[in-house]
C-alpha angles and dihedrals in degrees: 000000000000099000123045139002126223125216123258094249092055090046090056091047093052094047090049092048100044103034119197130326127193117267117246120258090205114123089225116083098184139082135183118208130186114198141166094196118120109281095239090054094050094047096053096052100036092050089058092046089054093049094049101044100027090234123146109230127198118196128205110196121200142114119303095250093046091052093048089052088053092050090048091050110083090197095060112134093228119041112210127223097192138024105206112188139015130119116282094242090060093044095049091055088061104045097134088068094064142070122236114252133158115203120228086233096064091099089068094050124107110254093250090057100052119130093243096163093049098233109080127048111207115242109179141350111249125193117200109238142182110237114208130193104223091201089062105032136044096238090217089068093064119065102136150330095307091061091059089072091066114122092235090065097053108133091358098095123102111214128162124221104269088212089065105027120059090197089056090048089053089055090050088054091045091051093048093051097039097046093039092054091242097323110097095197088060088055095068096086090057089049091054089057091043096054089055087060090061092066095217095309122127111166120225099236147003091260090063090057100055096035093047090054094045092048093049098248091120131026096215136022135188107223146126126292101247095054092053095042091055090061092047091053090051090057098253118153092257130137124194116220122193104203111257088217089063142291126234113216109202131174122238118212152208126223143175115249115237112259092016113177094214101042097151092053089047090057089049088053096051091048089048098053090045096049119114092249095056095038089052090050095050090049102046097031107027103032096236117139112240123230090216123100093218098056122088124229118247114260089226091073132064116260113249087244087065093053123077101233127200127185135225129209097255093199091056093045094052100034095048097036098120094045089051091049090049091054091050090050090052091053094045095049090047091064 
């Protein structure tokens, strides 16, 4: 893979966990993947795909919106076959850029994670969480979004630009619904107060949020569950807070780019990452929640029954995405 290399021990671990898959009979032996997933996450899974299928994979890593812009630009230097990652709300707003495909693994997916529009195979289930550095904050002082308005957190909150980061956009949607008591329009007064707390800082990507909190640059960050859980497992002074006002749990997805040159390999990759072996691995080793009904949840994570979940209107969140982002930008620039 043109990107990263994994260590020999990890290589052996993955080989043991995943077993063997059939090699592809496709004449093409290449695949180009665009992905916003954490680099370590990408490398572990893609390396195993390369080994099993003898396909050479090139990965382009960037934020979801940047990758979508590259896909939409016919003059992009590298033409993607697959976009792997990105919150469903963001992906659904860009359906014309993707081919239709239905994975052979759909039969094993939980009903709420079925590919009902035909374009995006769900990959994992992703709660929006508040990541707290215990060395900088008394954890009892942060239970949800309302606490982020406290004076002590002014300028100490890591928040990525929701126009660039799909995980940040999911938090924006979560904030609107949670603080509007189910009515996202009623959540904008809260957002006006919240953006003041950022003290003019919007980070360029999701990676800057979770790294910034883990490294002590920020006390609090709004991110996705797996990113925070990884630091907890490594022994970092990190606490995961599921907003007491309600947490939206939304799938991310993987899709085949329209006009992909290596479309058969793209299909293989989608079936690979949604296979039982890979889904079990991401659940038990990487703290990602599987979309499959036959895969257990990591005991390192709270069960969904322990989390107060709320729900958005996914059609509204995707159809009005750019209007929502425009309103956020007006608020941010007005402070």
